[in-house]
N, C-alpha and C positions, 0 to 999 in steps of 0.2 A: 549384460553381455560382456562388459569388460571389467577388469579388476584394478590392480594398482596402476597409477598413471606413470607417464614417461619418467625414466630414471635420470635425473640431473645430478648435481653435485650435492654433497652433504652440506657445504657452505650455504648454498642457495636454500636448501630445505630448512636449515637452522634459522635463516633470516625470516622465512615464512612463519616459523613457530613464534618468533618474537613478535611479529606483526599480528599474528592471531591472538596472542595473549593480550596485547594492548587493546584489541578490539573487543575481546570477550570478557575482560575482567578477570577476577580471581577464579581459580579452579575450585572444585568442590572441596578439595583437601585443605583449602584455606578459608572456606566459608563457615560462618558461625551457625546458621540455621538451615536445616535440610530443605525446608519448604521454600527458602529463598536462595538456595544454592545455584551456582552456575556449574554445570557439568562440562568439562572439557574432554571431548572425544577425539582421539587421534585416528585418522583414516588415510588410506592411500588411494581412495576412490573419489576424486573430485568430480562433480557433475560436469557434463559438457554444456548443458543448459538446464532449465528448471522444468522441462516438460517430459512426461513419460510417453508422449506420442510423437515427439520431434527429435529423438535421438539424444535424450539427456543421459542415457547410459546407466550403468550400475550405481554410480555415485548418487544420482538423484533418487533412485529407489531406496538406497540406504538411508538418506537423510529425510526424505519426505513421506515415504510410504507409511501410513498409520500414524505419523507424527503431524504432518501438515495436511495431507489428503487422506481420505478414507474411501472405502468401497462399500457396496451394498453388503458384502460379506468380507470377513477377515480370515486370513490364513494365520493360524497361531504359530508360535515358535516350534511346536511339535507337529505341525503339518495338518492340524484339524481345521475344517471350515466352519466358521461360526457367523451368525448374523451380526451386522454392525449397523449400517444405516438402514438396513432392511429390518423392519419389525417382525415380519412374517413372510412366508412364501408358500404357494400352492402349485402343484404340478398336475396337469390333466392326466387321465388314465392312459392316453396314447403317448405321453411324454413330449408332446409338441407345444404345449402352452404353459408358460411360467408366469404366475401372477404374483407380483411383489408389492407388499404394503410398506410404505416408508414410515420411519419414526416421526413422531410429532416433535415440534420444538427445536428442530435442527436449523441452524443458520450458518451461512458462510462467514468468513472473517470480515467481509465487507458489510455484513449486516443483513443481507438478503436471505430470505427464508428458502430452504431447500424445497424443490418441487420435483414432480415426476418429469417435467420438461428438462431439468438439469441432468437427470439420469439418462434420458434418451439422447441428449446432446453429447454426453460423455462417452457413451457406448459408440455412437456414430463417429466421434472423433478418432476412436481406436480403429474403426473399420474404414475410415475415409481413404480415398485414393492416395493422398499425400502422407498418410500416417506412416511413421517409422517404427511403430510398436511391434515388438517381436511376437505379440499375442494377436496380431491382426487376423491371421488365418484361423484362429480358434473360434471366431465368431462368424465364420462364413455361412453357417446354417441359419442365421437369423433372417426370417422372411419379413417380419414386421415388428415394430415397436409402437404400441398404443399407450396413450396417457389419458384414460377416461376421466380422471380427476387428479388433483394436485398430489395426492398421496398414493396413487396406484399406477404401476407400470406393468404392462402386459407384453411379454415377449412371445411371439409366435415363431416357431422354428420350422424349417422345411423338412428336416429329419431329426430324429432323436439325437440328443447330445448328453450323454451320461455325465460329462464333465462340466456342464454349463454353469452350475453354481460355483464350482471350483474356479472356473475361468473368470467369472464375474469378480472374484476376489482380487484380480489384477487390475480392474478398471477403477481409476480414481474418479470420483464424482466431483466435477468442477462447475463453477458458476457459468451458466450459458452466456451471461452478459460480460464475462471477464475479458474477452478479447485474447490477444497474444499472451501466452503464459510461459514463454521461454525465458523471461527475465523477471517475472513477478509471480505471485500465487494468489489464489482465492479458494481455499479449501474449507473443510468443516472440522479439521482435526484439532487436537489439544494445543497445538503451537501455531503461531504465525511466524512468517519470515521477517526477521529484523533487518539483517544485512547480509549480502553475499559479496565478499571481497575476493574476486576471482584470483586464483593462484594462492590463496591464503586461508580464509575462513568463511564459514557459513553459520550464521547465528539464528537460533530459533528462540522465541519468547513465548511463555505461557499465555494462552488465549483465555481471558477471563469469561468470555461468553460461550465457552464450550458446553455442548449439550450433555456430555457425560461426566465422568469423574475427572476432576482437574488433574493436570500433570503434577507429580510429586516434587518437581523442582521448578525453579523460576525461569531458567534459561539453559540452553544447551548450545555449546560452540563446537562445531565440527572443524577441526584444524587439519589442513591437508598437507601431506608430505609427498615428496617425489622420491624418497629414499627410505627404505625400511629401517636402516641403522639410525638415521636422524629421528625417526618416529620413536624407536625404542629409547633413545637417549632422552627424548622429551618426557617420556614417562618416568624415567629414572630421576630426572631433575624436578619433577612435579609440575611441569608446564602443561601436561595433560593428565587426565585421571584414568583413562581407559583406552585400550587399542582394540578396535573391532575385530581384527583378525591378524595374528602374528604371521609374518611371511617367511620366516626361516628359523630352524632350530638354533642357529647361532645367536639370534636375537633372544630366543627363549631362555637360554641357559642362565642368563643373569637374573632372572626373576624366579626360577623354580625353587630355590632354597632360601628365599627371603620372605619373612613373615609380613613385610610391608606390602606384599602383592599377593593377589589371588590369581592362579592360573586355572582356567576352566577349559576342558576339552569337550566340545559339543559334537553334534552330528553335522556332517558336511554333505552338500549336494553338488559341490563344485568339481567338475571334471577337467583335467588338463588334456587337451586334444592336439594331436598332429592332424589337422584337418586337410585332407586332399581336395583339390578341385577335380571332382570326379568327371567333369565334362571334358577335360583336356588331357592329351597325352603327356606323360605316360600313365597318368593315374586314372584314365578311363579304362584301364586294364586291371581286372580284379587280382590277377596273379602278381602284378607289380605292387599293388597295395599290400597284399599279404606278404610279399617278400620284404618290403620295407618294415612292416610290423615285426616280422620274425628276426630281423636284423638288430632289433633294439632290446637290450637287456633292461627291461622296465624295473626289475627289482633293484638293480644297481643304480638306475636313474633316481628312483624314489629315495633310496638311501643317501645318494649324493646331495639331493636337494633338501630332504626332510629328516634325515637320520632315522630314528625309530618311529616317526609319525607318518600318517597317511596310509592309504590302502590301495592295493592293486585292483584294477577292474578290467574286464574284458569286453565291455560294451558301454553304451551310453547310460545304462541304468544303475543308479547307486543302490546300496542295500536297503535304503529306507523306502524305495518305491515298491508297491505291491507286486510288481511283475519282475522283480530282481531274480536272477540266478547267476551262479558263479560261472563265467565263461572265459576265465583268464587263460585256460589251456587251449582255446580254439586256435589262437595264433601264438604258438609258443616261441620263446627265444631260442632260435636255432639257426646260426649263420649258414650252416651247410644247406639247410632247407631253403633259406633265403636265396642263396646262389642258384640252387636248382630251379626255383620258381622264376628267377630272372632269366635263366637260360631258356626255359620253356616259353617265356613271354617274348623272347627275341631280344633280350638285353644281356647277353652273356658277358659283354664287356662293360656292363653298367651304363650309367647315364648321369647327366648333370641336371640339377634343378635348383631353382631359387626358393628359399624358405623365407617368407615375409614374417618377421619376428617382432612382436610388440617390444618396445624398449624398456618396459617396466618389469621388475622382478616377479617371478623367477624365470621368465621366458628367455633372456639372453643366455643364462647358464644351461637351460634345457636345450637350446639351439646348438650350443657348442658340444654338448654331450651327443646329440643326434649326429652332428657333423662327423665326430670322431667314430661313432659306431657304424654309420653307413659307409664310411670310407673303407672299412674292413671287408665289405662285400662289393666294392667297386663303384659305389654311388658317391658322386661329388655333390656336396651341399654348399651352395653359395648363400650366405646369410645376408638378408636385406633387412636392416633394423629400421622400424618405422614407429611413429608415435601412435597413441591411441586414436587420435583424430584421423590420422592417415589410414590406420587399419579400418576404421569404420567406413571411410569413403572408398578406399581402394579395394578392400576385400569384401566387406559386407554389402556395400551398395553396388559397386561396379563389377564385382566378380573378377577383377583383374589380378589374378594370382595363380600360382601352380600348387603351392602348399603353404600352410600357415600354422602358427601356434596360436592357441586361444584357449581360455577357460570358459566353460559354460556353467552358470551358477544355479540354474533352476532345477527343481525336481520335475519329474514326469515329462521331461523334454525329449524323450526318445521319439515322440510323435513327429518331430521335425524331420525325421528321415522319411516320413511319408509325404513330404512336400518337395517335389522335384525343383521348385523354384527357390528353395533355400540356398544360402550362399555356397554351400559345398557341392550342390548339384547332384547329389545321389538320386538316382532314378531307377527304382525297381518297382514295376507295376504291381507285383504281388504284395510288396510291403505297403505301398500306397493303399491298396485294397484292404489289407488287414487293419491299418490305422483307421480307415474310414469305418469299417465294420465295428471296430472296438469302440469308437465314439458313439455308434448307434446301438450299442449293446443294451440289452434289457436288464442286465445284472452285472455287478462288479466281478463275479466269477467269470462270466463270459468275456468281459473286458480284459481281465487279467490273462486269460488263456490266449487271446489274440495278440496282446502286446508282448507276451513271452515269445511268440513266434517271430514278431518283429525283431525283438532283442536278439534272438538266435540267428536270424537271417542277416542282419547288418554286421554281426560278428563274423559270420561265414564269408561275407563279401568284403570284410575289412573296409567298410564304408568310410571309416576314419580310423586312426590309431589312437585308442584311448589309453593314455600313458599312466595315469594314476588319479585317484580321488584325493583331493586336498584334505589335510586335517583342518579342523575348525578350532582354533585356539584363541580364546579371549583372555587378555591379561589386564587386570585392573588394580587400582589401589585397594588395599584390604578394607578401607573405610567405605567403599561403595558396595551397594547391593541392588538387586532389582533389574539388572540388565539381562538381555537375552544372550544365550550361549551357543545356539545352533545357527549354522550358516545357511539358512533356508532362503533361497531366492534373493539374496543380498539385503533383505530387510533388517532393520535394526531399531526396534522400538525403544525409545528413550524415556517415555513418560513415567515409568515406574522406578527409575533410577533414583536412589536416595543416598544421602550421606549418613552413615551410622553414627 
């Protein structure tokens, strides 16, 4: 849900780097044996806590998904769904019953053997009333979870769910007996948690009892920064070995023509949104939303933030989704049109609104750009800068906002516009129906056709203003290989990273 953390000062960030290096030991670039290497990963996405059902955020997905915790299925770096803890699966002819057989010989880090009861408990934790999982609504069709034996889980659905196995790839299987996992872990993955020094580092150590292929390095230290410049400087000085995602072209230029580094541009699913609260005036008016959208020169915005990188999009769907189509012209940059729409909506003299802006890059710069652009059509933007924690509470939980900036990292997340209870409050019964029908589709072709309709409708309604698709740029020491390069759903598998 969130990306880089609150932007403090470079001095503070540099201090955190030094603390992280002291905790994690030498980076891979100074290690002698690849299998014993410590890989130092630079990231701007520190977890809020260690649970993916209690608001841990993007940072915990990056560090723990596939590394510490595993699902029944795995979403690969290129977006394919493969079995992981599931040895096999069968689906009934009516599409309502999924029978999953678990792998043998899998144990949690505590030593307890994985059973079907753990799977049932893990799914129920996602769907629980107090769950903060963004995937909670994806499992609303589950009518029953049966565990006829320790290796078999039977999911019975109330309606067909063509995305069911895909959705299961987001569920971490945790030990039923582990208790509160906001500050500890008990997963089945190739790493265990060694130490989390909040505000500084999170260290993972290879798990010798792992059921699968052992991690190719001994230790991974995620070092957290609050400033992208400090992060880039740490890579230049060898304090870290890799940056999971460069946040500005200014930081990138120092690495592009240097053989000591490898710059990899992957596929991104991260959308930068101006998200309106569609429940409240003036953004409960479609014409107002469309006016705001047409007042923004998105091409100039993207260039000012990312230079020649990144992609313009006209809806929530990135090009990698099966139901993508180019809708960038539905709400064109046209200040005259914006003024006309404002007049028709009863706001000929404009209006003032507060933009809740996360304090981490690049949101402050985006907010200032929007403020300048919207002023040209008579709209006054008052920027309210808030931390990542404040954003989660104020905007996502309490819906106490008029408009906000946020990036959404997941693929296939256009379906959230079919949920009127989601934080932006978009409520179009036709879209909700199409999303429901798409999930019950008997074929991927049928699903794709329905979600294209959703895509087109939310663009026509300017349900949000989709400003651009982030580039996904990983920069690493040229000595490293085996790291993922695609920015798919925040995950960052570290187990194949080796020192050449």
